[in-house]
N, C-alpha and C positions, 0 to 999 in steps of 0.2 A: 504494500499499500504506500503510495507516494503522498505523504502528508503535505508536501509543499504545494501540490496542485489543488489541495483543498483548503488553502489559506489557514493551515494549522501549524503552530510552532509549539512543540513540546519542550518544556524547559526542565522538567523534573519527573522522574519516575520512581515509584517505590511500591512496596507490597500493599495491596488493598487492605490487608488486615490491620495495618498501622494507621488507617485513616478513618475519620468519623463520618463515613458516608455509606449508604447501602451498596451492597455488592450486586450489580445488575447482570453479572455474568450469566449467560444462558437464558435470560428473560426475553420474551417476545413482546415488544412494545410498539403498537401500531404495525407498520410494515417492516420494522427493524428487529433483527435478532442480534442481541448484544453478545459479542464474542469474547472480549477481554478488556481490562483496564489499560488504557494507553498512557496515562500519566497526567501531569498538570501542565497547563500551558494556555496559549492564546488561540481562540477559535474564530475563524471567519472575520479577522481584522478587529475583533473586539479588544478594548484596552484592558479590561479586567481578566484576571486569570480564572480558569475553570478546570474542573476535573473532566477528563476526556475519555471516551470509550470507543473502541473499535467495534463497528457494527456492519452487518450485511443487510441490504434492503431487498424486499421482494422483487424490485425492478432489476436486480442483478448487480447493483453497485455496492462496492465495499468502501466505506468511508469512516471518518472519525466525527463523532458528535459530542456536544457538551452535555454534562450531567443533567442540567436543569431542563434540557429539551426532552430527555428520555425519562419523563416522569410517569411511572406506572398509574398514578392516580388520575392522570389526564390522558390516558391511552387513546380515548376517542378523538382527541384533538391532535394527535401525532400523525403527520402524513408525510408522504415522500417529498423530500426537498433536494434530491440528488442532482436535479438539473441545474441548480444554482452553482454546483461545484464542478461541472464537467465541461465548462466553456460555452455552454449554450446561451448564457446571458449576453455575452459579447457577440457571438455569431448571429443570434437572431434579434438583436437590439432594434433594427429597423422594422421588424415585423411584430414583435411583442408590443411595441408602442402603439401599433394600430389596433391591437386586440381590444383594449379598453374602449376605444372609439367605436368599434363595431358592436361590442356588447351593450354599450350605452344606447346606440341607435335602436337596438332590438328589445332591450329589457328595462331601461332606466329612463322613463319619460321626463323626469325632472332634470336630467342632464343634457337634454337636447331641445332644440326649437320645436314648435308645434309642426312646422312644415316637415322637418326631418322625421319626427315621430310618425307623422301620417304616411310617410313613405316606407316605414320599416315596422317597428313594434306596434304601432297603432293603425297599420294599413287595413283598409276595408275593401271589399269587393266593389269595383266601380259600378256594377249593375244592381246587386242585391243589397249592398252596404252592410253585409254581414262581415264581422271581423275576420280578416285573413292576414294575420301578422307575418312579417318576414322575420325569421329567427335565425339562430346559429346552430348547425348541426351538433349533436351531443358531444362528439369527440373534440370539437373545437372550443368548448367552454374553458378548457385549460389553455393558457396562453402559449405554452411550448408545443402542445399538439396542434394548435392553430398555426404556429410558425412553421412547424415541420410539414404540415399539410400543404401550406402555400408553396414552400420550397419545392416539394415533390410535384405539385400539380402545375404551377406556372412560374416557379422560380422567384428570385428576389426582384424588387423593383429595379429597373435599369439605372435609375439615378433619381435625384430629387425631383419632385413635381409629378411623379406618377401616383395615381390614386387607385386603390383597390375598389372595384365595383362589381355589380352583378351582371351576368349575361342575360338572365331572365329576372327582371325586377320583381316578379310575383313569387319567386321561389327563394328558398333559404340560402344562407351562406354555406357553401359546401365545396369540396374540391372540384366538382364538375360544373359549378355555376359562378365562377369568378374570373376576372380578367384585370389586367393593368390598363388604365387609360391615362392619357397625358393632359394635365391642366395647364392652361396658359392664360395669363392675365393680359388683356389687351387694353392699353391706355386709351382713353377717349377725352373729349373736351371737358373743361371745367373741373379738372382734378378727379374725374371719375375713372373707373376701369371696368371692363367687361370680362368676366371669367368664362372662358371657353373650355369645354371638355371635348377633346378629340379622341375618338375611339380608334386608336392606331395600335396594331399588334407590334410588340417589340421585335425588332430584327435580331438576328444572332449577335450582331455587334453591340446592340443595346444591352444584352444580357451579360456582357463583359463590362464590369464596373470600371475598367481602366480605359475604355474606349468611349468616344463621344457618339451621340445619336444624331449626326449631321443630317442624314437623309430624312429622318422623321421631323427634325426641327424645321427643315426647309418646307415640308408639307404643312406644318403648323403655321408658319409665316405666311404661306400662300393662303391658307384658310382664313387667317385673321384679316388679310387684305380684302378677301371676298366679302366677309361679313361687314367690314368697314364700308365697302362700296354700297352694300345693301342698306345699311343703317345710316348712311351719309355721316359717318364718324371719320375724323382724321386720325391717323395713327403715326 
């Protein structure tokens, strides 16, 4: 077990029998099976020292956890947190940030505008007016599963300015019903701007973070000029 990769620094080890803490060895607490006492040290960049335990998770990860987290009396509140320690936080940063926004649209009316709510969680059938909310598929309620699913189905956003949207706006957020679209703000007179959403499929070059999307950018510029002519706005 590589403790460095888990933000763990052990500074002192000694026999558990010499310490005034419960021996958790062999106990199953939530998804974790406690294997042995690891020592005293710093866990996950916390400044205070903790007693640390080596544990094995049901998800297949071996890691070190602090004593207060592995509380048998709060077993129902102990859940798998392994993704925090295996590099996924940084890898999926651009996607997990979008997760809260998507969940708010579909489940938290107080967090979005009435217009947005009417398009997602508060959506109604345009004919019958019966509630037909747009929701998030069950697997994607977890932000890491959400990020993994997007990576597998459509990849990372090519660059800044790409928005995750639905292919069929009447159906849920799911791997087969999402796409990236480009958002471009077109400046107009009197200090105003017009936001345009251009549904352009990312090219192979776009999906490489190190390359620019010049071809798509040219299409967007042409589109803004066309809209400008129609609306009689100068750009």
